[in-house]
C-alpha positions as MATLAB code, in Angstrom:
seq = 'MVKLCLDDNCYNLTKQLAKKLEFLSHAKGYLDDASKCDSEDSERVWKTIIADEEKHADLLRTQLAIEMK';
ca = [
      14.005   34.677    9.280;
      12.246   33.613   12.264;
      13.686   30.862   14.657;
      12.092   27.758   14.818;
      10.981   27.500   19.169;
      10.646   23.928   19.400;
      13.350   23.654   22.870;
      12.228   22.930   26.304;
      11.940   26.481   27.214;
       9.523   27.304   24.337;
       7.562   24.692   25.080;
       7.081   25.445   29.054;
       6.428   29.148   27.991;
       3.594   27.673   25.433;
       2.150   25.843   27.862;
       1.707   28.111   30.830;
       0.879   30.638   29.003;
      -2.185   27.908   27.169;
      -2.843   27.081   30.838;
      -2.884   30.660   32.576;
      -5.467   31.960   29.425;
      -7.808   28.653   30.611;
      -8.025   29.962   34.009;
      -8.805   33.241   32.993;
     -11.658   32.487   30.899;
     -13.043   30.360   34.347;
     -12.101   33.222   36.914;
     -14.051   35.552   34.438;
     -17.282   33.407   34.959;
     -16.565   33.029   38.964;
     -16.720   36.937   38.679;
     -19.732   37.133   36.752;
     -21.500   34.440   39.737;
     -20.092   36.400   42.715;
     -21.372   39.627   40.944;
     -24.847   37.992   40.399;
     -24.740   36.923   44.495;
     -23.574   40.664   45.509;
     -20.519   39.278   46.880;
     -18.487   42.505   46.518;
     -15.479   40.703   48.496;
     -15.315   38.079   45.991;
     -15.829   40.647   43.727;
     -12.917   42.078   44.841;
     -10.946   38.489   45.580;
     -11.572   37.418   41.453;
     -10.982   41.136   39.826;
      -7.560   41.123   42.091;
      -6.388   37.356   40.581;
      -7.674   37.873   37.408;
      -5.511   41.754   37.472;
      -2.850   39.527   38.567;
      -2.863   36.564   36.602;
      -3.110   38.845   32.869;
      -0.179   40.403   33.854;
       1.272   36.624   34.368;
       0.157   35.684   30.725;
       1.604   39.213   29.485;
       4.768   38.551   31.262;
       5.220   35.059   29.452;
       3.427   36.047   26.467;
       6.333   38.931   26.019;
       9.289   36.262   26.509;
       8.249   33.962   24.135;
       8.143   36.469   21.281;
      11.408   37.009   22.687;
      12.898   33.626   22.625;
      11.221   33.423   18.853;
      13.323   35.895   17.348;
];
């Protein structure tokens, strides 16, 4: 049986995961803009930020799955 995840902890994990994913959708656009401007430094910055935020989103996703077991 699946545990309903309605506590503050699960809410916080879900909310922050949604925020991370929304940010990532914007950041990928920023990376495209940097690429169009031929700014290698800006591209590198956005790629680093995106990689870090993807790791954070994966951590949140994994923890949420654990909490829902």
